[in-house]
C-alpha atoms as an extended CHARMM CRD file, in Angstrom:
* protein
*
        78  EXT
         1         1  MET       CA             27.3970000000      169.8300000000      -21.3280000000  PROA      1               0.0000000000
         2         2  THR       CA             24.6970000000      172.3870000000      -22.0700000000  PROA      2               0.0000000000
         3         3  LYS       CA             22.4350000000      173.0110000000      -25.0240000000  PROA      3               0.0000000000
         4         4  LYS       CA             20.9120000000      176.3530000000      -25.8910000000  PROA      4               0.0000000000
         5         5  ILE       CA             17.1870000000      176.2730000000      -26.6840000000  PROA      5               0.0000000000
         6         6  THR       CA             14.5270000000      178.8980000000      -27.1870000000  PROA      6               0.0000000000
         7         7  ILE       CA             11.2460000000      178.5430000000      -25.2960000000  PROA      7               0.0000000000
         8         8  SER       CA              8.0580000000      180.5280000000      -24.9560000000  PROA      8               0.0000000000
         9         9  LEU       CA              6.4660000000      180.9540000000      -21.5460000000  PROA      9               0.0000000000
        10        10  PRO       CA              3.2950000000      182.6490000000      -20.3450000000  PROA      10              0.0000000000
        11        11  ASP       CA              4.0630000000      186.2000000000      -19.2160000000  PROA      11              0.0000000000
        12        12  GLU       CA              3.8220000000      185.5040000000      -15.4740000000  PROA      12              0.0000000000
        13        13  LEU       CA              6.1820000000      182.5230000000      -15.7100000000  PROA      13              0.0000000000
        14        14  ALA       CA              8.6320000000      184.4090000000      -17.9240000000  PROA      14              0.0000000000
        15        15  ASP       CA              8.6240000000      187.2970000000      -15.4370000000  PROA      15              0.0000000000
        16        16  GLU       CA              9.2780000000      184.8970000000      -12.5570000000  PROA      16              0.0000000000
        17        17  ALA       CA             12.1540000000      183.1970000000      -14.3940000000  PROA      17              0.0000000000
        18        18  GLN       CA             13.7280000000      186.5120000000      -15.3530000000  PROA      18              0.0000000000
        19        19  ALA       CA             13.3390000000      187.8920000000      -11.8320000000  PROA      19              0.0000000000
        20        20  SER       CA             15.3900000000      184.9700000000      -10.5240000000  PROA      20              0.0000000000
        21        21  GLY       CA             18.5140000000      186.5450000000      -12.0070000000  PROA      21              0.0000000000
        22        22  ASN       CA             19.4340000000      183.4160000000      -13.9500000000  PROA      22              0.0000000000
        23        23  ALA       CA             16.4970000000      182.1600000000      -15.9950000000  PROA      23              0.0000000000
        24        24  SER       CA             18.4090000000      179.1500000000      -17.3190000000  PROA      24              0.0000000000
        25        25  ALA       CA             19.3350000000      177.9160000000      -13.8400000000  PROA      25              0.0000000000
        26        26  TYR       CA             15.8010000000      178.6210000000      -12.5780000000  PROA      26              0.0000000000
        27        27  ILE       CA             14.1920000000      176.5790000000      -15.3520000000  PROA      27              0.0000000000
        28        28  ALA       CA             16.7640000000      173.7780000000      -15.0040000000  PROA      28              0.0000000000
        29        29  ALA       CA             15.9910000000      173.5650000000      -11.2730000000  PROA      29              0.0000000000
        30        30  ALA       CA             12.2530000000      173.4500000000      -11.9920000000  PROA      30              0.0000000000
        31        31  LEU       CA             12.7230000000      170.6200000000      -14.4970000000  PROA      31              0.0000000000
        32        32  ARG       CA             14.9210000000      168.6830000000      -12.0620000000  PROA      32              0.0000000000
        33        33  GLU       CA             12.2920000000      169.1320000000       -9.3290000000  PROA      33              0.0000000000
        34        34  ARG       CA              9.5910000000      167.8690000000      -11.6880000000  PROA      34              0.0000000000
        35        35  ARG       CA             11.7470000000      164.8240000000      -12.5120000000  PROA      35              0.0000000000
        36        36  ARG       CA             12.2810000000      164.1720000000       -8.7760000000  PROA      36              0.0000000000
        37        37  ILE       CA              8.5510000000      164.4180000000       -8.0670000000  PROA      37              0.0000000000
        38        38  GLN       CA              7.7120000000      162.0610000000      -10.9290000000  PROA      38              0.0000000000
        39        39  GLY       CA             10.2500000000      159.5820000000       -9.5730000000  PROA      39              0.0000000000
        40        40  ASP       CA              8.7520000000      159.8440000000       -6.0830000000  PROA      40              0.0000000000
        41        41  LEU       CA              5.2500000000      159.2840000000       -7.4770000000  PROA      41              0.0000000000
        42        42  ALA       CA              6.4740000000      156.2130000000       -9.3620000000  PROA      42              0.0000000000
        43        43  ILE       CA              7.9890000000      154.8330000000       -6.1420000000  PROA      43              0.0000000000
        44        44  MET       CA              4.6950000000      155.3440000000       -4.2950000000  PROA      44              0.0000000000
        45        45  ALA       CA              2.7720000000      153.6270000000       -7.1110000000  PROA      45              0.0000000000
        46        46  ASP       CA              5.1980000000      150.6920000000       -6.8680000000  PROA      46              0.0000000000
        47        47  LEU       CA              4.6930000000      150.5040000000       -3.0860000000  PROA      47              0.0000000000
        48        48  TRP       CA              0.9440000000      151.0200000000       -2.8890000000  PROA      48              0.0000000000
        49        49  GLY       CA             -0.2680000000      150.1700000000       -6.3840000000  PROA      49              0.0000000000
        50        50  PRO       CA             -2.0650000000      152.1670000000       -9.0270000000  PROA      50              0.0000000000
        51        51  GLY       CA             -4.6580000000      154.6100000000       -7.7670000000  PROA      51              0.0000000000
        52        52  TRP       CA             -2.9490000000      155.0910000000       -4.3870000000  PROA      52              0.0000000000
        53        53  GLN       CA             -3.5410000000      158.8510000000       -4.6090000000  PROA      53              0.0000000000
        54        54  ASP       CA             -7.3100000000      158.5320000000       -5.1540000000  PROA      54              0.0000000000
        55        55  GLY       CA             -7.9560000000      158.8640000000       -1.4110000000  PROA      55              0.0000000000
        56        56  ILE       CA             -6.0810000000      162.1720000000       -1.0760000000  PROA      56              0.0000000000
        57        57  THR       CA             -8.5140000000      165.0070000000       -0.4060000000  PROA      57              0.0000000000
        58        58  ASP       CA             -8.1720000000      168.6670000000       -1.3470000000  PROA      58              0.0000000000
        59        59  ASP       CA             -7.6360000000      169.3800000000        2.3690000000  PROA      59              0.0000000000
        60        60  ASP       CA             -4.7520000000      166.8860000000        2.4050000000  PROA      60              0.0000000000
        61        61  SER       CA             -3.1790000000      168.5690000000       -0.6220000000  PROA      61              0.0000000000
        62        62  ALA       CA             -3.5900000000      172.0320000000        0.9020000000  PROA      62              0.0000000000
        63        63  ARG       CA             -2.0080000000      170.8660000000        4.1720000000  PROA      63              0.0000000000
        64        64  ALA       CA              0.9410000000      169.3630000000        2.3120000000  PROA      64              0.0000000000
        65        65  ALA       CA              1.4200000000      172.6130000000        0.3780000000  PROA      65              0.0000000000
        66        66  ARG       CA              1.3990000000      174.5920000000        3.6400000000  PROA      66              0.0000000000
        67        67  LEU       CA              3.9640000000      172.2400000000        5.1570000000  PROA      67              0.0000000000
        68        68  VAL       CA              6.2630000000      172.6460000000        2.1410000000  PROA      68              0.0000000000
        69        69  THR       CA              5.9580000000      176.4370000000        2.1560000000  PROA      69              0.0000000000
        70        70  GLY       CA              6.1660000000      176.8280000000        5.9310000000  PROA      70              0.0000000000
        71        71  GLY       CA              2.5040000000      177.6130000000        6.4700000000  PROA      71              0.0000000000
        72        72  ASP       CA              0.7050000000      177.8120000000        9.8150000000  PROA      72              0.0000000000
        73        73  ALA       CA              1.9220000000      174.7870000000       11.8130000000  PROA      73              0.0000000000
        74        74  LYS       CA             -0.6790000000      175.3430000000       14.5740000000  PROA      74              0.0000000000
        75        75  ALA       CA             -3.5290000000      175.0780000000       12.0710000000  PROA      75              0.0000000000
        76        76  ASP       CA             -1.9950000000      171.9030000000       10.6530000000  PROA      76              0.0000000000
        77        77  ALA       CA             -1.7280000000      170.3260000000       14.1260000000  PROA      77              0.0000000000
        78        78  ALA       CA             -5.4540000000      170.7950000000       14.7670000000  PROA      78              0.0000000000
């Protein structure tokens, strides 16, 4: 079942959603990904306790982002 809603987005996000060819599917996928990430974070908090992410540095976050986007693997291996 689907429900039609009206939303307002910042220009750059609206442009990105429209450029996808199917803004509804694009936004639905983004919301599902957010839900998945929140679930994963909850699992990690259950495993390692509250504050587990406090030791993650900006370099760690940048490396993870590069790995997800297919960044420079040689630089990550160093």
